[in-house]
N, C-alpha and C positions, 0 to 999 in steps of 0.2 A: 504492498499498500507505500510507504512512505517512497516511495522511488517516485510514484505516479504524480506526487506532489512535486511542483512547480514551488520551491521555494524564497525565491525568488521573485517574485508575481509582482507588480508595483503593487498592491492592494495589500501585500503584506506588511508597507511599512508609510510609517509617516516623514514627511517636507524634515528633512534639518530645520531647515530657520521658520517652520512654521511653527514647529513643535519649539524652535530658543524660545517663541515666542509668550509661546502655551505659560516655558516658564514663567518670565517677566510677568507673568500676565496672574500666578500665585504670588510671587511678591508685591505688586498689588492687592490681593488680595489679606497681605497681613496692617496693609497700612488702614485695611476699608471694618478690618477684626475688635471693637470694640476690647477683647478683651486683654489688650494686648495695648500698657503705659501709654497716653495717648500724642507723648513727644515721643515713644517711637514710631505711632502711624506715623507722623508727617517721616517719619524720617525710614522709612518705609519708600515714600510715594517718595521722595530726593531718591533715591536707589532708583525706584523704575525710572528715572532719565538717564541717571548716570549709564547705566545699563542700557535699554534705549538706542543714546548716541553710543556708544563704543561699537556696538552690536551695526549703527549702519555703517560708519566710518571702516570695518571689516567688510562683514559681511554680506549687506547690502551692498556692498561700492564693489564685491569680488561680479556679482550680480550681474551689475550694470556691466561691467568687464565684458562681462560671458558673454550680454547679453547684442552692449557694441557688436559686436564680431561672427551675429546671429549663431555660438556656439550650438550646433542640431542633440546632442545625446543628453539625455535626459537622466537624473537622477532618481535614487531608491526605487521612488514615491510612483515616481513618472512626468514628471514633470520639467521640462525646457527652464535655459536662465529665464527669459524674457515673461513665464508663466511661472514659476518662481521670486523675482521683481514683483510683478504684476499684484502678486496674493498677497506678498507678504505688508506689499504700501499697504492695497486693499482692510491687511487686517491689523496692520499701527494704525490705522486712519481710528479705527476702532477702540483701539487701548488708545488714543490719546483722550478720544470724546471719555471715556471711564475716565480714567486719570483726572481731569478735569472738574467729571463730577464728584472726585473723591475729593478734590479737594472742595470743592463748593459744598460740599458736605463739612467738614476741619474745619474750616471757619468760623462760619458761626460759631461752634463746642474753642475756638480760642476767644473768639470773644468773652464767652463766660468764665477762661478761666487766665482771662485778663492780658494774655495777647494779644496783642493791636499789630494787623497788618494794613498800616491805616491807605488811604488819598488823599491825592491833598484836598481835597475838599476835608477830608475830616480834621483837620489837623486842627490846632488851638492857635490866637495869633503872634504867640510865642513860637508852637512849633513854625512857623510858616516862616517867621523871618530868622525862623534858623537852620532852613530849606533853604533861605534862599542867598544864606552869610555863605555857604557851606559851596552854594551854587559857585559864585565869585569871588571867593577865596583860594578856592582848591579844587573845582574844576572845568573852569574859567579859559583857566591862566597853559589847563592840558589837552583840553576839545581842542578838536581840528577839524572842520566843516573840508567834507571837498565836497567841489563843484564835481559834474556832470553835467558838458555840454562841451559843443562839437573841439573845442578848443583844451578840453580836458574829458581826456576819456575817464569811463565809469570805473571806478580803482577798485584795486583789487582787495578781498572781504574775506577775514581768516580765516579757519577752522572753530566753531566756537566762541567763535565771541559779541556780544552784542550788541545792533545797533542798528542806527532810523534811518528811514527813506522817507528824504523832506519831498514837498511840489511846495514853491509861492511862487509866486506875481510880486517885477513891481507896478509902480504907479498905477498907471492907465494899461501897458503894454497885458494883452489877457494871452502871451504866448506863456506857454508856461516852463518853470525852471526848477532842478531836481537836483538835490545835491545828497552826503549823505552824511554820514558820522555815528566814529567807533564811538564809545562807550569802552574809554581801555581801562584794562582789565586790573592796577594797581591800585584802584577806587575798590574797597568793600561793594557787596551786591547792597547787601542793607545795614542804613545805617537806624541807629537807634535815636528817639528820640527823646531832645527834650523834657521832663514832668513828667514823664512817668517808664521806670524803670522796664515795662518787657513793652514797648510802643516803637513800632520800626515803621520805616517805607525805603521801599525799593530805589536803587541810585536812575532809573532811566524816568520814572514817577519825573525827579525834584531836575532833570533834563530837560524830561519834557515840556516843565510847565516855564523853563525862561529858556530851552533857544531860539528866541523868534531873538534873544539880546547876541543872542551868536551871525543875526543875517539885519546889517542898522541896513533901515530903509528898505526893508522887504518884509512882503508879509506871508506867513503862511498862511496857504491854503490846508496842506495837511501834514500829519507828520505818522507817520509811523515803527512802532520797533522791528525787527526782521532779526533770524541771525541761520547761520551754512553750517548744515553740516559736512563735509569734506570729504575724501576717498583717502586717506590716511595709514594705506597697509599701505608696507614696506618693501618696495619691491628691487630688493639686492640679488645681481646676478656676477652669483656669485663664483661663476667654472671663470669667471673672464673678468675676477680680477685678486692682483697676487698679498693685496692689502685689505683687508677685511674692515681692517674698522677705519677706515679715512672711506671707505667703500659705504661703509652707518652712517655715518660720520655729510655723504654730504649724498642720500638717499634721506634722512632725515628733513636738509634746508629743499629740498624736489618734493615731498610729502606736505607738504605746507598748502604747495597748491597745486593742490589732487582734486578732483572736476567735482562740484556740486552734486552730489543725494541727495538733500531733503534739504530744502528753503521749508524756514517756519515762519509766518504773521501775527501780527495781534488780525485778529476777523471784523478788527472793524474798521483796519482798513480800506483807502480808495481803490478803484477797477482800474484807475491811471497807475497810480504805484507800485500794481501790484501785476501789472501789464510791461511797466516795468522794467521792475527784480527779474520776472520769469524770463524778459529774453532780457534781460545783457547776461546773466547767472543759468540763459542755458539750463530749466529745468524743466523738466517733466510735469504736465501735468498732474500726475499720481504721485508727483515730490511733493505739493506746495500741501502742509499743513497750517489752518486758517487754526488759530487760537485759541481758546474762548476764557484770557485770564492770561496773567504775565506770562510771558516767556522763561522757559528753561527754569525747569522745579528743582533742578538742582541747585534753588536761593535758600526751596525749607530747613537746610541742612543749616546754612550757616541761623537762620532763626532761634534753629535749637541748641546749636551751642553759644548762640546770644542770653536767650531768655535764663534770666537768675529768680534761684528760688523758689526752680520745682521741681527739684529732685527723684520726687516723691512722682512724677509721672515723663520716670526712665528709671528703664530697667536696673536695678539693684544694684549697686555691687556686690561685688566675693573676693572673695580673696582662694586666688590660685595651687596649690596643694606644690609643696619641693619636695620630696626624700630628702633628708639630712648627708645622706652620703653622696649625695650628687650635687652636698654646696660647698659656697667654698674655702669652708673652715671643711672643709677632708678633700681625700687626695684622691679625686674624680676615677682614675685611675685603676685604683685600687679592688675598688667599688665595681667596678664591671671586667674586673677579673678577677669577683668572686661566680657570677651571673650577670644574664640581662639584664633588662632597663628598660620596660615600652613605657611612650613617654601620652598620653594623651592629651593635647593645645585644646581647646583655651585652657580645659581645667586643672591641669598640671599646666605651672609654668616652667615657658620658653629659653628661662635662665641656668639649665639645664645643661644646653645644647650653644650656648656662647660659655659661657661654661667650658665647657670641653676641651674647647679649644684655649683660650687663655690660658686654663693650667698647664696646656701642650705650650701657647709660646714661650711660659719661662718655667717650663721640668726640666730636664741635666738629664735625662733622658730621654727625652726625644731628641730623634736622629729627622724626621722630616711631617711635614701634614701636607696632605694631598685632597683639595674639595672642591666642589661643585658648586657655583654661583646663581641661582636665574632671575632674582629678581629678591634683594636684601630694599630695608628702609634709608632712608632719608640719613640716617646718622650712624650709622648700622654699628655697635661693638664687638662682630666677629672680624670689621678689614681692619679693623684697627689694631684686633689680635692675631689678624694676618701674618700684617706689617710689623710687629713689633716680634712674632718670632722670628722674619728674614731678618729684622736687627740682631736675634739674638745668635746667631746663627743655623739655623737652623734652614733645611729645601724643604720654603714654599712651592709649591704647584696648585695655579688657580685657577679655572676656568670659570671665566664667566661668559654668559652667556648676551652678548648684544646684540643679537638678535628676536631682544625679550621682546617681543609688543606692548610702545608704548611706556617701557626703560629704557628703553635702547641711548634716550641719551644720559640716565642716570646709570646705568654699566658703561657705560661708554667711558663717564670722569671717574670708576671708582674702576675700572678697569687698567687706566693711566697711574691713578693714585699709586693699588697697587703695585702696577713696578717699579715706580718712585721710588719706594720701598725696598723696595728687594725680593720680590718676589715674581718669580715664573709664572706667567698670564699666558694661556691658551685663551682664542678668539674663539671657538665654540669648530664647529666643522663644517666644511664646507657641502651646504645639499644638506643638510643636519641640524635641527635644536638641540642642545643636549637642557634635558628637562628632570633626568634623575637631581639625586635626592641625595648627595653621599659628600664625606669626608672620613678621609682615614689619616688615622694616629701609627707615624711609625718610632717602637721605643725601645730599644735596646736593654735589657732585663739580666739577671745574675743567670736566666737558662737561656738562654739566645735572642734573639729579634720577635718582637709580640707587633700583632696591626693591633688595635686599638677603633670600631667604626663608628660612625653614629651613620642613620638611611632614614626617612625620611619620606611620606607625602605632600608636603606641604615648603615651600621657600625657607630658605633660611635669610627669617624676616621677620625680626622683632616686634613690629610694627601692628601687621595683617597675624602674629600670631594671640593676640588680645584676643580677634573677630571670626577666628575663623581656624577652625574643628580640623583637625590636622592629627594624624599620628607619624610618632615613632622609637625604632630601637637604633640603644647602647649593645655590643654584644664585639666583644674579642674570641669570639669562633674563628680558628683559626680555617676551617676550607672557606667561609666568607669573607674571611680580607685575605688569601690568596688571590681569589674572585677578584674582589675591590682594587686591588692594584693592575692584577691581566685593567682590567677596565679603565685604569686609569696610563698604564703603557696604550694602550687600542686608544685615550683621549688626546695622548701626547703625544703619540709614536707612528711606527707604522704597521703596530702588533699585530697581532689578529688569532685573538685563544682558539684554538679548537670546541676546548666546550668552557661550561662553567661548570664546578662545584653547585654551589648551592641557589646561583644569583641565575637570573633571569633578563637578556639585554634587550632592549627596543636598536634598533629594526627588525623587528621578525623572528628574537629571542621568547616574547613574553606571545604576539600572540599563535607559534607553535607551542606555547604551553598550555595558554588556554584553549589551542584545539585538541590538543593528548588527553587536557582533563576531559573535557568534554563525550570527546570519543569513550576514554577509559566509564564514563559513569554511565557511555550505550549500555557498554558493552556489563557491567557492572548489572544492569535492570536486562537487559533479555538473557542473562543466567538465573534470575529466579531474585538477584539483591535490591540494596533499597539504597536510591541516589539523592544526596539534595545536594542542589549549590545553592549558594546564600553570592548573591555580591553590594556591590557597593562604590557609588562611581558618580564625576562631577554625569559624565554624561555616557550614552551609547549610542551612535550614530556609525559605527561600520556593519557593512551590508554582509560582506562577511560571518561576523561574529553572533550580525542575527541568526542570521540563517540556518545556521552551529546550535543554535540556541532551539529555535525553531525546532529543525528535528533530533534535538538530544527529548523536547517535550510532549517530540509524535511518539517516543520511545517508551514514553512513560516516567520519567527526569525530571522531578521538581525543584523545581528554578524558583525563587526569592531575587528584585533585586533595588535595592534602593538606590534613587535616583536622583541627585539637585536641578537638572538642566534639560538639557537634551536626551531626548528619548523617541525613535526614529521605530519599537517596537510596536507594536501593537497585539495588546492581548486580546483574550475570546477567540479566536479562528477557531474553528471546531475542527481538529486532531492537526492543528496547527503549534497556536497555541493555548493551549486545555490545560495544559500545566506550571504555564510562568505567569507573577503575581509582580506587582514591580509598586509599591510604594516611593512618595515623592516627599520629603521633613524640609522643609519649606520655618521658621525657626528665625528669635534668636542673631542666632550665629550662621556665619556663612559655614553650610555642613561642604567638607570640602577632600576630606580622608580615600581613602580607596584600599578595601578589602577583596578578597578573591576569599569564599570558605567551600567546600571538597568534603561532602562526607559521604564515605561508603560506605555499609556495613555498619552505621553504628561511630567507624573511624574518620574522626576528623582531623583536614590537612590547612592550614591559615599562611597567610598569607597578604600585603601588603604591598601598595602599590606606588610610585609615580604617577601611572597608568591614567586613564579614561578609555573607553571601550569605541575609543573614535581612530580611524584608519588614521589621520596627522600620529596621533601616538604610535599606533604600533607598526606604520610605515613609517618617516618622518623623521623619525623624533626620537635621541637614547635618554629611552627609561630606563623605567630598576623597577625591577616585580620581589621580591627576599621574602620569605617564609619568617615565618612565628618558631622554632624549637623548644623553644622551654616549655612545657610541661604550664605551668600557671600559666602562663602569659598568653599563652593560645588559649587557653579557659576567658585568660581574660576577655582575650579580641570578640571571643565568640559568644563570654555574659554583656560584650557591648553589644554588638551585632543584633542581640538579641532584643534589650532597650528599644533597638532603636527600630526594629520589624515590629514591637508592637504596641508602639508608638502610637497615639491615640488622638491628644491635641493638634501638633503641630503637622500632619501625615495627612497626605494626597492619594486616592489611588488611584491608577489608569484602568476607564474602563474599556466596557466593550469597544461606546460609541463613540473612541479615542477622548474623552472627559478625564478631567481628574475632579474625584469626587472627594472630599472630605469623611474620613472612616466614624460610620455610627457608632456613635459607645454606649450606645444603650443605658442604659444602667450597672455598668462600670465603674471605676474609680477612674480622676486624671492618670496621664501619664502620659508628660512632656517629657517624653526623655533628656531633653535638653536641661532642662530644670535637675532634673531624675541628676545627672553630671555636673551639675553642681554643687547641688545638696551634698551628695555623696564629697565633690573635692574639700567639703567648709565642714566638712566631719571629719578629713583626713588630719587639716587645718586644727581640728579644734584639738585634735586627739595629740596630736606632737607634741600641740603648743600645752596641752597638760598632765603630758611625760617629761617636760623639762622642765614644771614647776616639779615637776615629784623627784625629776632628780637629781633638781638643784636642795630642795626639800632635804636631800634622803644625802647628798656631802655636808650640808649641815651640823644636821643634826649626829653624824660620821665622824664629823670635823670635833663639832662639842665633844665626842666621846673618845674621845682621844684615838679612833676607828680611824681607817684610809679612806679617801672616799671612792665618791659611788666611780663605778671605772664608766669609758667612754663603751663598757660591752652591754649593759641595763638598756640604752637604747636601744639596743635588736628587740625590744618583746613583743613587739608584733611586726615580722617581717615583710609579711604579707601585706601588711597595709605601706612601707615605709618602699616595698617595691611595687606598690600597684595591684597587684597583683588581685582585691576585690576589686567587686564588680558594684 
């Protein structure tokens, strides 16, 4: 029967881009969810805008380029590039309407809470005088109106900038005159008003009120704010360049002038102004978005940031857990040499990851540090420690992926900085992005050379580690260490290891591994056993992997998938995906970890990875998939997955009609998995604090009785808690 099923049938797949818009709609649902803290709802609405902007800059821009050359090949769901481009814009228009309906619903609640976003007409006399003074003293000297006529062509409009299109007339001359005005981003978008702690006005409203003062002796007939989103995808012809760093820097300059992919205008714009913008910017009608409110909803994150005295309207802060053995007061290598350590961020602190590099930098036994960096923060302690290590005479090799999208400029900066500090820097591989998260410390110990590693599902970014959920492993496993050395030799030289002992590497290696596991699951079921596959990832879009899942499902393999964003797989297809269930969790933290669990006849193997099941991750990136071998940590990952799978608060289930529905809880107690992990972290912190106080008291009592003080051994009362083995 299965031989007769065409698992590549167009009807079995959801278009990738439309699925992404469905994900953004799930984020938008969080802005509409009254159970969320109010200011966090504003943040979610802001996030939908920044998500959408990046989506258009990259994915929709790519579709536009394919459509422009009439690229004929359909994608997995059967749509051509032109069909996708129109369908995406059509769905994005619907989403925009929903975004601004959400804003309209939130603003009255803002008012009731004393958080006011005022228009000019709502200002008191003192507030009006304030914006007038601000315009003259601060804005006026910087604003530069640009005439648009026969002698001065239409100016370049930069990506993601706020602008005004203006129509003027002079005296009795009815001939229309045009100009544009960019609002420089050196000014805050949201201005706090005097006399009211939480009253704000948008900078464009201030400019619009006094814009006529920039055009003396002219009359303003019409003015409207507008914004463009351009093609910002980096196109580096790596095969044609011997200096990747210079090529990336050159492309960064060229990228700013990409084609306009989306034009946003105020819905009140005049027909003449709209026609002129459309013509000058060369925008298709379907890419014009008439916005019934303030443009660019990312201003809401600034409102949230500037609002005072409403901490109760935000998520409560919590203390993340850090095992004492992995702190600065202890030798982290001694801890890792005793057993593996599993980290679950942000519930576990990111500090031990930075501490791993910090201690290696000054450790006299450390010979070499090797590390991959994909995205780091603007003030990364890891970069600082790597530089210190090089200056301390360690052999430091760092692969900095200068092609990391929208972090290219930041990574070029850090690459140069690392070089000046004495590190050996590799700028990625031609044709591949290095996306794996791997650090290796090589030490000389009394019994010989030993390798210590950290491998993770997320970036070495201390900033995003506070709100991205990721997992990582510290280990001194010898076979994994040999594999890690071979990976770095492959990245820095011409080495091509014939095999890896424990680690699986993309390109191709992770695909082969997943295929082998799915084949094994099918065989287990055919032999009369049970097979259960559990996966968690950001996106599932690779047609080959999905088709293989369909074959496994048809054979009777049970497959559970937690996917945050894109999912091109469809559930509920008779004889094809009957045994596949898909959940999506969207909540306080951005779900970023990748987990792959294979249970055959009750025996489970567990893996973490930097890779999603996307073609780019499996074919065009250097990715890492690694096992969790230590039994207690393996059980912890399985327990973590179980808590997420049974989440009945933030989970949506993908239904047979290809929509996501919230879990029906019935009378069951609420299980918000992220809240469960927060509570668990706080319990660990409280336990550790109580234990420290008890040790301190015991030490004082022992000293008072003339007995030796309590030793650090007493800190090992609950080793399961200390290494995070409990769920």
